[in-house]
Phi, psi and omega in degrees: 000131177294162177292320177302313180292316176304318179286325173301309182300318175300308179300329179278340182299313184298309171306317182296318178294324173300321182285325177288322175302310184301315175302313184297319179295320182280311190261337184097161183297312186294310172306316172297328175287327174301313179297319175299318177303308174305316172303318181286325184270334180257337188231000177059029175258122176273150178315321180278354176261001185312309182292330174289338185237039181312303180308311176294328174295318175300306182305309183298327181291321183293320184292325190272316184246003179064228189290341180295339184295327185300320183292319176297310178305317180299311174304313180299313183292319176295328179284315183301317185293320183294310181305315182293312172306315178302317176293330188256354184225110181291338184270356187301315178297310184296327172290328176301309183305309186300310183304320174305326171301333181269000000 
């Protein structure tokens, strides 16, 4: 495995874990496993590929659970954006604390 491939894999692991956590918290463990099964068998999306195939994941989720997918998609995007900001901005947490005061 080249260094570039290894780095890309490591960078996508965290967002994939975040997506897994959100699905489990929102739908529960059993429902999340059913979603993964559906993604793999109907849309050829493996659990570890969700970040790379986010548009396909969103369409598959909407197809499977309907309008409820919108809530899950929003949670995922908010959490991914928050994580990105935290990783790229040292003052992010301090600004978040200040914003919570208002």
